Structure formats: C-alpha cells, structure tokens
C-alpha positions as CSV (number, residue, x, y, z in Angstrom):
1,X,29.6,-12.7,-15.7
2,X,27.3,-14.1,-13.6
3,X,24.1,-12.4,-14.3
4,X,21.4,-12.1,-11.5
5,X,17.7,-13.0,-11.2
6,X,14.9,-11.7,-9.5
7,X,13.4,-14.2,-7.1
8,X,11.3,-12.1,-4.5
9,X,9.3,-8.9,-4.3
10,X,7.1,-7.2,-2.6
11,X,5.4,-3.3,-2.7
12,X,3.5,-1.1,-0.3
13,X,0.4,0.9,-1.7
14,X,1.8,4.5,-2.9
15,X,-0.2,7.4,-2.2
16,X,-0.3,9.5,1.7
17,X,0.8,6.6,4.2
18,X,-0.8,7.7,7.3
19,X,0.8,4.4,8.9
20,X,4.1,5.2,7.4
21,X,5.1,8.1,9.8
22,X,8.7,8.0,8.3
23,X,11.0,6.2,5.5
24,X,11.9,3.7,8.3
25,X,8.8,2.5,8.3
26,X,7.9,2.4,4.6
27,X,12.1,0.3,4.3
28,X,10.3,-2.1,7.1
29,X,7.0,-2.4,5.4
30,X,8.8,-4.1,2.2
31,X,12.1,-5.7,3.2
32,X,10.5,-8.3,5.4
33,X,8.1,-9.6,2.7
34,X,10.2,-9.3,0.2
35,X,12.4,-11.8,1.9
36,X,9.9,-14.5,2.6
37,X,8.2,-14.0,-0.9
38,X,12.1,-15.3,-1.7
39,X,11.1,-18.4,0.3
40,X,14.2,-17.9,2.1
41,X,15.9,-16.1,5.7
42,X,17.1,-12.3,6.4
43,X,20.2,-14.5,7.3
44,X,20.7,-15.7,3.5
45,X,20.9,-11.6,2.4
46,X,24.5,-11.0,1.7
47,X,24.3,-7.8,0.5
48,X,21.2,-4.2,1.2
49,X,21.0,-2.3,-1.7
50,X,18.8,1.0,-0.5
51,X,17.2,3.7,-3.1
52,X,16.3,7.0,-1.4
53,X,16.3,10.0,-3.2
54,X,15.6,12.2,-0.3
55,X,16.9,15.6,-1.0
56,X,15.3,16.9,2.0
57,X,12.0,14.8,2.1
58,X,13.4,13.9,5.3
59,X,15.5,14.4,8.4
60,X,16.4,10.9,8.0
61,X,19.4,10.3,6.0
62,X,21.8,8.1,5.9
63,X,19.0,4.7,5.6
64,X,21.7,1.7,4.9
65,X,21.3,0.1,8.4
66,X,17.3,1.0,9.2
67,X,16.3,-2.1,7.5
68,X,18.4,-3.9,10.2
69,X,16.0,-2.5,13.4
70,X,13.6,-4.9,12.0
71,X,15.3,-7.5,10.3
72,X,18.5,-8.6,12.8
73,X,19.5,-11.1,10.4
74,X,21.1,-8.7,8.2
75,X,23.6,-7.4,11.0
76,X,26.8,-7.0,9.9
77,X,26.1,-7.3,6.1
78,X,27.2,-4.7,3.6
79,X,24.1,-2.3,2.9
80,X,24.4,1.1,0.6
81,X,22.5,3.9,-0.2
82,X,22.1,4.6,-4.2
83,X,20.5,8.0,-5.3
84,X,20.6,9.1,-8.7
85,X,17.3,11.3,-8.8
86,X,14.4,9.6,-10.1
87,X,15.7,7.2,-11.3
88,X,17.5,5.8,-8.2
89,X,15.5,2.8,-7.9
90,X,16.7,1.1,-10.9
91,X,20.2,2.3,-9.4
92,X,19.9,0.4,-6.6
93,X,18.4,-2.7,-8.7
94,X,21.2,-2.2,-10.9
95,X,23.7,-2.1,-8.1
96,X,22.7,-5.1,-6.5
97,X,23.0,-6.8,-10.1
98,X,26.6,-5.6,-10.6
99,X,26.9,-7.3,-6.3
100,X,25.9,-10.5,-7.9
101,X,27.6,-10.3,-11.2
102,X,30.7,-9.2,-9.3
103,X,30.9,-13.1,-7.5
104,X,30.3,-11.1,-4.0
105,X,26.9,-13.0,-3.2
106,X,24.4,-15.4,-3.8
107,X,21.7,-13.0,-3.0
108,X,20.9,-9.1,-2.6
109,X,18.0,-7.5,-1.3
110,X,16.7,-4.3,-3.0
111,X,15.0,-1.7,-1.2
112,X,13.5,1.8,-2.9
113,X,11.5,4.3,-0.7
114,X,10.1,7.6,-0.1
115,X,8.0,9.4,2.0
116,X,7.0,13.2,0.5
117,X,3.6,14.1,1.3
118,X,4.2,15.3,4.7
119,X,6.0,18.6,3.3
120,X,3.9,21.5,1.4
121,X,3.8,21.2,-2.2
122,X,6.3,24.4,-2.5
123,X,8.6,22.3,-0.6
124,X,8.2,19.5,-2.8
125,X,8.4,21.2,-5.8
126,X,11.6,22.9,-4.5
127,X,13.4,19.3,-3.5
128,X,12.4,17.7,-6.9
129,X,14.2,20.5,-8.5
130,X,17.3,19.0,-6.9
131,X,17.0,16.8,-10.3
132,X,17.4,19.6,-12.7
133,X,20.3,22.3,-13.2
134,X,19.6,24.8,-10.9
135,X,22.6,27.1,-12.2
136,X,20.4,27.6,-14.9
137,X,16.6,25.7,-14.5
138,X,16.3,26.8,-10.3
139,X,13.8,29.2,-10.5
140,X,11.6,28.0,-13.1
141,X,7.6,28.6,-11.5
142,X,5.9,25.5,-11.1
143,X,9.4,23.5,-9.8
144,X,9.8,20.7,-12.0
145,X,6.8,20.7,-13.7
146,X,8.1,24.2,-15.2
147,X,11.1,22.3,-16.4
148,X,8.8,20.0,-18.5
149,X,6.0,22.7,-19.2
150,X,8.7,24.1,-21.1
151,X,10.0,20.4,-22.8
152,X,6.4,20.6,-23.9
153,X,6.1,24.7,-25.1
154,X,9.5,23.4,-27.2
155,X,7.6,20.3,-28.5
156,X,4.3,22.4,-29.5
157,X,6.6,24.5,-31.0
158,X,8.2,22.5,-33.1
159,X,5.3,19.6,-34.1
160,X,2.1,21.5,-33.3
161,X,-0.6,21.4,-30.4
162,X,-0.2,17.7,-28.8
163,X,-3.0,18.4,-26.5
164,X,-5.0,15.7,-27.5
165,X,-2.0,12.9,-27.7
166,X,-1.3,14.0,-23.9
167,X,-4.9,14.0,-22.9
168,X,-5.3,10.4,-24.2
169,X,-2.0,9.0,-22.6
170,X,-3.5,10.4,-19.4
171,X,-6.9,8.7,-19.7
172,X,-5.2,5.4,-20.3
173,X,-2.9,5.6,-17.6
174,X,-5.7,6.6,-15.3
175,X,-8.2,3.7,-16.7
176,X,-5.0,1.3,-15.9
177,X,-4.4,2.7,-12.7
178,X,-7.8,1.2,-12.1
179,X,-6.7,-2.3,-11.9
180,X,-4.0,-1.7,-10.3
181,X,-4.3,-2.2,-5.9
182,X,-1.2,0.1,-5.4
183,X,-2.1,2.6,-7.6
184,X,-2.9,6.4,-5.6
185,X,-5.4,7.4,-7.9
186,X,-7.6,4.3,-9.3
187,X,-10.7,6.6,-11.1
188,X,-11.0,6.3,-14.6
189,X,-11.1,10.1,-14.9
190,X,-11.8,9.7,-18.9
191,X,-10.5,11.7,-21.8
192,X,-12.6,14.8,-21.8
193,X,-11.8,15.2,-18.1
194,X,-7.6,15.1,-19.4
195,X,-8.5,17.3,-22.3
196,X,-10.1,20.6,-20.7
197,X,-9.0,23.1,-18.3
198,X,-11.3,23.0,-15.4
199,X,-11.2,24.4,-11.7
200,X,-10.4,20.4,-11.1
201,X,-8.0,19.9,-13.8
202,X,-6.4,23.7,-14.4
203,X,-3.0,24.4,-16.0
204,X,-0.3,23.3,-14.0
205,X,3.0,24.3,-16.0
206,X,3.2,25.5,-19.9
207,X,0.4,23.4,-22.0
208,X,0.4,20.9,-19.0
209,X,-2.8,20.4,-16.8
210,X,-2.8,18.3,-13.4
211,X,-4.1,15.4,-15.5
212,X,-0.6,15.8,-17.4
213,X,1.3,15.6,-13.8
214,X,2.3,12.6,-11.5
215,X,2.0,12.5,-8.0
216,X,3.9,13.3,-5.0
217,X,3.4,10.0,-3.3
218,X,4.8,8.1,-0.1
219,X,5.5,4.3,-0.9
220,X,8.1,1.2,-1.1
221,X,8.9,-1.1,-3.2
222,X,11.9,-4.4,-2.6
223,X,13.0,-7.1,-4.4
224,X,15.6,-9.9,-4.2
225,X,18.5,-11.1,-6.3
226,X,20.4,-14.3,-6.8
227,X,22.2,-15.6,-9.0
228,X,21.2,-17.8,-11.9
229,X,22.3,-20.8,-11.0
230,X,20.5,-20.9,-7.4
231,X,17.5,-19.0,-9.7
232,X,17.2,-22.0,-11.3
233,X,16.2,-23.7,-7.6
234,X,14.0,-20.9,-6.4
235,X,9.8,-21.3,-7.2
236,X,10.2,-18.5,-9.7
237,X,12.5,-16.2,-11.3
238,X,12.8,-13.5,-13.3
239,X,16.1,-12.9,-15.6
240,X,17.6,-9.6,-17.4
241,X,17.8,-10.5,-20.5
242,X,19.9,-6.7,-20.9
243,X,20.3,-3.7,-18.7
244,X,21.9,-0.6,-19.6
245,X,22.7,2.4,-17.9
246,X,23.5,5.6,-20.2
247,X,23.8,9.3,-18.8
248,X,23.4,12.6,-20.4
249,X,24.0,16.5,-19.7
250,X,22.3,17.7,-17.0
251,X,21.3,21.1,-18.3
252,X,19.2,21.5,-20.4
253,X,20.6,24.1,-22.5
254,X,23.4,21.8,-24.0
255,X,20.4,18.9,-25.3
256,X,17.4,19.1,-27.7
257,X,14.9,19.0,-24.9
258,X,12.2,17.4,-27.8
259,X,14.9,14.5,-28.0
260,X,15.2,12.0,-25.4
261,X,18.8,11.3,-27.2
262,X,20.4,9.7,-23.9
263,X,16.9,7.6,-23.7
264,X,17.0,6.3,-27.1
265,X,20.4,5.1,-27.0
266,X,20.1,3.2,-23.9
267,X,17.1,1.7,-25.7
268,X,18.7,1.0,-29.7
269,X,21.5,-0.8,-26.7
270,X,19.7,-2.7,-24.8
271,X,17.7,-4.0,-27.6
272,X,21.3,-4.5,-29.3
273,X,22.7,-7.1,-26.3
274,X,19.0,-8.6,-25.9
275,X,19.3,-9.4,-29.6
276,X,15.6,-8.1,-30.0
277,X,13.3,-5.4,-32.0
278,X,11.3,-3.4,-29.9
279,X,8.1,-5.4,-31.5
280,X,9.7,-8.7,-29.4
281,X,8.3,-7.0,-26.3
282,X,5.1,-8.0,-24.7
283,X,5.0,-5.0,-22.9
284,X,6.9,-1.7,-21.6
285,X,6.2,0.1,-18.1
286,X,7.9,3.6,-18.7
287,X,9.1,6.8,-17.3
288,X,5.5,9.2,-17.5
289,X,6.8,11.4,-14.8
290,X,4.8,14.1,-17.0
291,X,2.2,12.9,-20.2
292,X,5.0,14.6,-22.6
293,X,7.6,12.3,-21.1
294,X,5.9,9.5,-22.0
295,X,5.1,10.6,-25.3
296,X,8.8,11.7,-26.2
297,X,9.7,8.0,-24.5
298,X,7.3,6.6,-27.5
299,X,10.3,8.2,-30.0
300,X,13.2,7.6,-28.0
301,X,11.9,3.3,-27.8
302,X,11.7,3.4,-31.3
303,X,8.1,3.8,-31.4
304,X,7.6,6.4,-33.9
305,X,10.0,8.8,-35.8
306,X,10.7,11.7,-33.9
307,X,8.1,14.0,-33.8
308,X,5.4,11.4,-34.2
309,X,4.8,10.5,-30.9
310,X,1.5,11.5,-31.1
311,X,0.5,8.3,-33.4
312,X,1.0,5.5,-31.0
313,X,-1.1,7.0,-28.5
314,X,-3.7,8.6,-30.5
315,X,-4.0,5.3,-32.7
316,X,-3.9,2.9,-29.6
317,X,-1.1,1.5,-30.4
318,X,-0.1,1.6,-26.1
319,X,-3.1,1.0,-25.3
320,X,-3.6,-2.8,-23.1
321,X,-5.1,-4.4,-26.9
322,X,-2.1,-2.9,-28.8
323,X,0.6,-3.0,-30.3
324,X,2.7,-2.6,-27.7
325,X,0.6,-2.1,-24.5
326,X,2.6,0.7,-22.0
327,X,2.2,1.4,-18.4
328,X,-0.3,-1.2,-17.8
329,X,0.0,-0.2,-14.1
330,X,-1.3,2.9,-14.1
331,X,2.5,4.7,-14.5
332,X,3.5,7.2,-12.9
333,X,0.4,9.0,-13.2
334,X,-2.1,7.1,-11.6
335,X,0.4,4.9,-9.6
336,X,2.1,7.5,-7.9
337,X,5.6,8.9,-8.3
338,X,7.7,8.7,-4.4
339,X,10.9,8.8,-6.5
340,X,13.3,6.3,-4.1
341,X,10.6,3.7,-5.2
342,X,9.7,4.1,-8.6
343,X,12.4,2.0,-10.6
344,X,12.2,-1.1,-8.1
345,X,8.2,-0.7,-8.5
346,X,8.9,-0.7,-12.3
347,X,10.9,-4.3,-11.6
348,X,8.4,-5.5,-9.0
349,X,5.2,-4.8,-11.3
350,X,7.2,-6.5,-14.5
351,X,8.0,-9.7,-13.2
352,X,4.5,-9.7,-11.7
353,X,3.4,-9.7,-15.0
354,X,6.1,-12.1,-16.5
355,X,4.8,-14.9,-13.5
356,X,1.1,-14.5,-14.1
357,X,0.7,-12.9,-11.1
358,X,-0.6,-9.6,-12.2
359,X,-4.1,-9.9,-11.2
360,X,-6.4,-7.6,-12.8
361,X,-3.1,-5.7,-14.6
362,X,-2.2,-9.1,-16.2
363,X,-1.8,-8.9,-19.7
364,X,-2.9,-11.9,-22.2
365,X,0.6,-11.8,-23.7
366,X,3.4,-11.4,-21.0
367,X,6.8,-12.8,-22.3
368,X,9.2,-10.6,-22.2
369,X,8.7,-6.8,-20.7
370,X,10.6,-3.2,-21.2
371,X,11.4,-1.1,-18.4
372,X,12.4,2.5,-18.5
373,X,13.2,5.0,-15.6
374,X,15.0,8.2,-15.9
375,X,16.7,10.1,-13.7
376,X,16.0,14.0,-14.1
377,X,14.5,15.0,-18.0
378,X,16.4,12.1,-19.5
379,X,19.5,12.5,-18.1
380,X,20.2,9.4,-16.4
381,X,18.4,6.4,-18.3
382,X,18.4,2.8,-17.6
383,X,16.3,0.0,-19.7
384,X,15.8,-3.6,-18.1
385,X,14.8,-6.1,-21.0
386,X,13.2,-8.7,-18.8
387,X,12.0,-12.4,-19.6
388,X,11.3,-15.1,-16.6
389,X,14.2,-18.4,-16.8
390,X,13.6,-20.9,-17.6
391,X,15.4,-24.0,-15.4
C-alpha cells in the first residue's frame, strides 16, 4: 500500500468570524494557503476532500466544488464532501489518505470547515443533536450538552464527584489556549473560576458548567497529502504511523455511557499497528467537546484504568510539562469546535508540533503525536499517530 504524508497546511482563526460570511468564504480562506504552504500549484492536486457537518447550519449544502470558485486549477478534479458528525474532519483526512493509498493520485487536498455562529444558541443546540440518536435522545434538555451532562451524572454516581478534575481539565485547556493564535478564547480562567458556579459560569447540564463545554465556532483548516515517495522530496513531511477508525452503536442505551469502549479499541489497535506504547507518544490532541469527554478519553487511551481518569488531571500528568501533554493547543474547550474543521485542525496542529512550527505552543519534545477525534459520544472514533517522515 502507498502510504500518505502531510506536506502542507493552513488554519484560520476559530471564533465568530465576521469577515467570513459563509461556508464558501471559510473554505476559500484555507484552500489556497495550504497549497502554497506545500509548495505546489492547484493544478497539481489530484483530488479534493471536504469535511462539512452542516446538518442545518448552512443553506448551502453540496460544498465539494466550492474551492474551484477561487482556485480554477481544481476544475475537472474529483471532489467529494465527507460527513461523520464531530469526526467529519478526521473522516475527510482518512478519505484523502485512502485516495493516495489506492494510487489514484500524488496529491490530495483536505478541507474542514463549519459556519456556526450565525444561528441562535437554541438552533445550534438542535443542529448538534443530529449527532445523537434522536429517537431516544432528541428531547434531552440543553441539546448535546444535555447528552454529556447525563454521561457526567452517570459517571459521578458510579465513581464519585469529579468536579475538581473537570475544573482542572478546563483550566489547563484555557491556559494552553492563551498560546494558540488560532484559539477562540485566549484567556487563562484559572481553576477557581472553572470550579465554582457563578453568574458568568452557570450550570448548563447536570454537573457541567459553561467552562465544561466547548464553544460554538466558525473556522476552517486544510492540509495537503502526498504519497510518501513524493513527500520525501518536499520541504516538510509528516507520515501516518497508524490511522484507525472504528464505529460503535449510536444510542447510548445500547452502551455503557461511562466507558468509551470503541475509543479504547481504536487506541489499542492504533498503538498495536504503530508498534508503540502510550508512553512513547510525546503528546496527544484529543476531542474535549466537554471536559467529561477528555476525562473519559484518558481512560480510553489507557493513561489510567477505568474510573480513575481524574488522577491524570489532578496529578498533572496531562499538563505541558507532564507525563503526556494533552491538548497543548487548548483543545476544543479553548480553541473552539467548528464541527467539520475540528479533525483537520487536530492534524494540522499536530504536524506543526512535529515540525517545530508551533510557536508559543511548541513542546520541548515532539517526536510522535497522537490524535483522537470522535463523532457523537464516542460513536465514530479516529486515532492517528503521526511522526516526521525521514528521507
């Protein structure tokens, strides 16, 4: 099989982007920039893969040909839109990787984008509920936050109050977000603010407060993939040491909501393929749509046994100077979560760490990076393990 490598990228700011009035504008913002960063021309791209969740955020669906409006060199190239809920971005990356692996081209362009902030909070909540099983979960108050609020309640009942751990996760990610120029919220909120209910930090769903929930965002990210032989000739290249995707049941009623079982299997399979242990990773970017999700993901990746995820947070294991830095970018919590862009963003930011281009986010040791992007409550699970490609 011909493996793929990341050879160029681009990333917009995340947040309320007034200069980008629609999904087309967001796509255009990053598409050309990623191609330029790779040092190639639009005509060199052999296939385009776009991740947009949409589900009602935009009246403009069918976005696969939108990049051609600003980049005519992409005309007459195959282009496709991919969707897999909050893992839409990783799904687009994997589709492009498969395109390269199948020998269908040398270069593939991947774009993840979402325009979310123009709708009301109530509308956004309803759209995001499309990533849950509406037959059983569609009437849960507070939308998708309500789904994870119930997960948190069940976890608390089983393992005890984890509010200190969740506040520690939130405070960590907000502190990390200060160093990320793309982050929506670049403010160090501190543990006390995240831990205590207040007018500015009310409860949203169950034990989850506002600081436990990721942000509604606009944003886009893009990358260029090349086959490894071509990538060896490029100015920079990041290879996939492993890339694994597994799905689970959609209804929470068919699973233990306190255990991301499919996420754990995805991590285990990826580490096996990569011939690595978790401790071999320099850092991880993980899907903290809610702080309870990050805690459960500590357990899924094998950082702690089930029910003990709080230890990783409270004992500082996941801090930038800890045993395994997690979400040095600020994660979804501080960076923002424009659904279709999130998985692509994770791959871009991981590639930046591995090439020493992460600026103030740069870790002193960044040899191998792990990524976990999930759709729904660990329904679609993607784990990538990336490392620099050596010529």
